[in-house]
C-alpha positions as CSV (number, residue, x, y, z in Angstrom):
1,M,163.4,36.5,-60.1
2,V,165.6,38.6,-57.6
3,S,168.7,36.5,-57.7
4,S,170.7,39.7,-59.1
5,F,169.6,41.9,-56.1
6,T,171.7,41.8,-52.9
7,I,170.1,42.4,-49.5
8,R,172.0,44.3,-47.0
9,R,171.8,46.7,-43.7
10,A,171.7,50.3,-44.6
11,T,174.5,52.7,-44.0
12,P,174.8,56.5,-43.5
13,E,175.9,56.8,-47.2
14,D,172.5,55.2,-48.1
15,A,170.5,58.4,-46.7
16,P,169.7,60.1,-50.1
17,D,168.1,57.1,-51.4
18,M,166.6,56.2,-48.2
19,V,164.7,59.8,-47.9
20,R,163.5,59.3,-51.6
21,L,161.7,55.8,-50.7
22,I,160.5,57.1,-47.4
23,N,158.6,59.9,-49.1
24,I,157.5,57.5,-51.9
25,A,156.1,55.1,-49.0
26,D,154.7,57.6,-47.0
27,H,152.6,59.8,-49.7
28,G,154.7,62.7,-49.8
29,L,154.2,63.1,-46.1
30,P,157.9,63.1,-44.8
31,L,159.0,65.7,-47.5
32,W,156.1,68.2,-46.2
33,R,157.3,67.6,-42.7
34,W,161.0,67.9,-43.5
35,G,159.9,71.4,-45.2
36,R,158.5,72.8,-42.0
37,L,161.6,71.8,-40.2
38,E,163.6,75.1,-39.3
39,G,160.6,77.2,-40.1
40,G,160.8,76.0,-43.7
41,K,163.7,77.8,-44.5
42,G,165.9,75.0,-45.7
43,D,165.9,72.5,-48.5
44,P,163.5,69.6,-47.3
45,W,165.5,66.9,-48.8
46,Q,168.7,68.0,-46.9
47,A,166.8,67.9,-43.7
48,G,165.4,64.3,-44.3
49,R,169.1,63.2,-45.2
50,D,170.1,64.8,-41.8
51,S,167.1,63.3,-40.1
52,V,167.8,59.8,-41.0
53,Q,171.3,60.0,-39.8
54,R,170.1,61.1,-36.4
55,V,170.3,57.9,-34.4
56,D,168.3,59.1,-31.4
57,Q,164.9,58.3,-33.2
58,A,163.7,55.2,-34.8
59,V,163.4,56.6,-38.5
60,N,167.2,56.2,-39.1
61,W,169.7,54.2,-41.1
62,T,170.4,51.8,-38.3
63,N,167.0,50.4,-38.7
64,G,167.1,50.3,-42.5
65,T,167.7,47.2,-44.8
66,V,168.2,47.9,-48.3
67,A,168.0,45.8,-51.7
68,T,170.6,46.8,-54.2
69,L,171.2,46.1,-58.0
70,G,175.0,46.6,-58.4
71,S,175.7,49.6,-56.5
72,D,172.2,51.2,-56.8
73,I,169.5,50.9,-54.0
74,V,166.2,49.9,-55.5
75,A,164.1,49.3,-52.3
76,L,164.0,49.9,-48.7
77,L,162.6,48.1,-45.5
78,L,162.6,50.4,-42.4
79,A,161.6,48.4,-39.5
80,Y,162.0,48.5,-35.7
81,P,160.5,47.2,-32.5
82,L,157.5,49.9,-31.3
83,E,157.6,50.4,-27.9
84,H,155.8,53.1,-25.7
85,D,159.0,55.2,-25.7
86,T,160.0,54.6,-29.3
87,P,161.1,58.3,-30.6
88,T,159.8,58.6,-34.3
89,G,160.6,62.1,-34.7
90,E,157.3,62.9,-35.8
91,A,156.3,66.5,-35.6
92,E,153.5,67.9,-33.4
93,H,150.7,68.7,-35.8
94,A,147.2,67.5,-36.2
95,V,148.2,65.5,-39.6
96,F,150.4,63.2,-37.3
97,E,147.7,62.5,-34.6
98,P,145.7,59.7,-36.4
99,L,149.2,57.9,-37.1
100,K,150.2,58.4,-33.4
101,A,146.9,56.8,-32.4
102,L,147.2,53.8,-34.5
103,K,150.8,53.3,-33.3
104,S,149.8,53.3,-29.9
105,Q,147.6,50.2,-30.5
106,A,150.7,48.5,-32.0
107,F,153.1,48.8,-29.1
108,G,154.8,45.6,-28.6
109,C,154.7,44.7,-32.4
110,Y,157.7,45.0,-34.8
111,Y,156.7,47.9,-36.6
112,I,157.3,48.4,-40.5
113,H,157.6,51.9,-41.0
114,V,158.5,51.8,-44.8
115,L,158.5,49.1,-47.3
116,A,159.1,50.8,-50.8
117,A,160.8,50.1,-54.1
118,Y,161.7,52.4,-56.9
119,A,158.7,52.1,-59.6
120,E,161.1,50.3,-62.2
121,Y,161.9,47.5,-59.5
122,R,158.5,46.8,-58.1
123,R,156.6,43.0,-58.9
124,R,160.0,41.4,-58.9
125,G,159.5,39.8,-55.4
126,L,161.7,42.3,-53.4
127,G,158.7,43.3,-51.3
128,T,158.1,39.7,-50.2
129,I,161.8,39.1,-49.6
130,L,162.1,42.1,-47.3
131,M,158.9,41.3,-45.5
132,E,160.4,37.7,-44.7
133,K,163.5,39.5,-43.6
134,A,161.1,41.6,-41.1
135,E,159.7,38.5,-39.9
136,R,163.0,37.0,-39.1
137,M,164.2,40.5,-37.4
138,A,161.0,40.7,-35.3
139,G,162.1,37.9,-32.8
140,G,158.6,36.5,-32.4
141,R,156.8,39.8,-32.3
142,D,153.6,40.5,-34.3
143,L,154.5,42.5,-37.4
144,A,152.4,46.1,-37.8
145,L,152.2,48.7,-40.2
146,I,149.9,51.7,-41.5
147,V,148.7,52.1,-44.9
148,S,146.0,54.4,-46.5
149,D,143.1,52.9,-47.7
150,G,143.6,54.7,-51.0
151,N,146.7,52.5,-51.7
152,A,144.8,49.7,-53.3
153,P,148.2,47.6,-54.3
154,A,149.8,47.8,-51.0
155,R,146.5,46.5,-49.4
156,R,146.4,43.7,-51.8
157,F,150.1,42.5,-51.3
158,H,149.6,42.9,-47.5
159,D,146.5,40.9,-47.4
160,R,148.3,38.2,-49.5
161,L,151.1,38.0,-46.7
162,G,148.6,37.4,-44.1
163,F,148.0,41.0,-42.5
164,R,144.6,41.9,-41.4
165,E,143.1,45.4,-40.4
166,T,142.8,45.8,-36.9
167,A,141.8,49.7,-36.7
168,R,141.3,52.8,-38.6
169,A,141.5,56.4,-38.1
170,A,140.6,59.1,-40.5
171,I,143.2,60.8,-42.5
172,V,144.0,64.5,-41.5
173,T,145.2,66.9,-44.4
174,A,146.9,70.2,-44.4
175,E,146.2,72.8,-46.8
176,D,149.6,71.9,-48.5
177,W,149.4,68.4,-48.0
178,K,147.1,65.6,-49.3
179,A,146.7,61.8,-49.2
180,E,144.8,59.3,-51.4
181,G,142.2,57.6,-49.6
182,E,140.1,58.7,-46.3
183,N,141.6,56.6,-43.7
184,W,144.7,55.1,-42.4
185,L,144.8,51.4,-41.6
186,L,146.3,49.5,-39.1
187,L,147.4,46.1,-40.3
188,V,148.8,43.3,-38.2
189,K,150.2,39.8,-38.9
190,P,150.8,37.5,-36.3
191,N,154.4,36.3,-36.4
192,K,154.6,32.5,-36.2
193,G,157.9,32.1,-35.7
């Protein structure tokens, strides 16, 4: 089903698609955050592209794996080992506190920050292939990710792959940002090899 797709490491030139897919996966929260950078005076998409090109934080192109169809990027896996000192670039705002609290419970895991595909490329097996790649890249670490309880398709997908809820935290919203669901869920999958 995915024989015409290519899986490869991301490059700096992939930043435009990476930011769109990061924003899709994280319910618009990245665009909201990027829009707040520099006092909200700049283009939030450009701030996102600039952000993923910075290698001093975990959310950057060096931690990305993309699926392509021809020269087009169609899906993204953004994953990295989550340690106590992993800089993720999250802003200091109440919206991020529950996410930070859940991540602190996943220290030592290989963290799946983003798994996303453009709508027209979903249900083609790319998510499974990218998650299998994440397991290999994890080097024996357990896998962890955070998903909204309002994202039923993602929950079903991760349940099918063997992820189980280990913690939850109430979603904090802002006047100009809301998420579907009531809670962020920390899902963990023991890595068997």
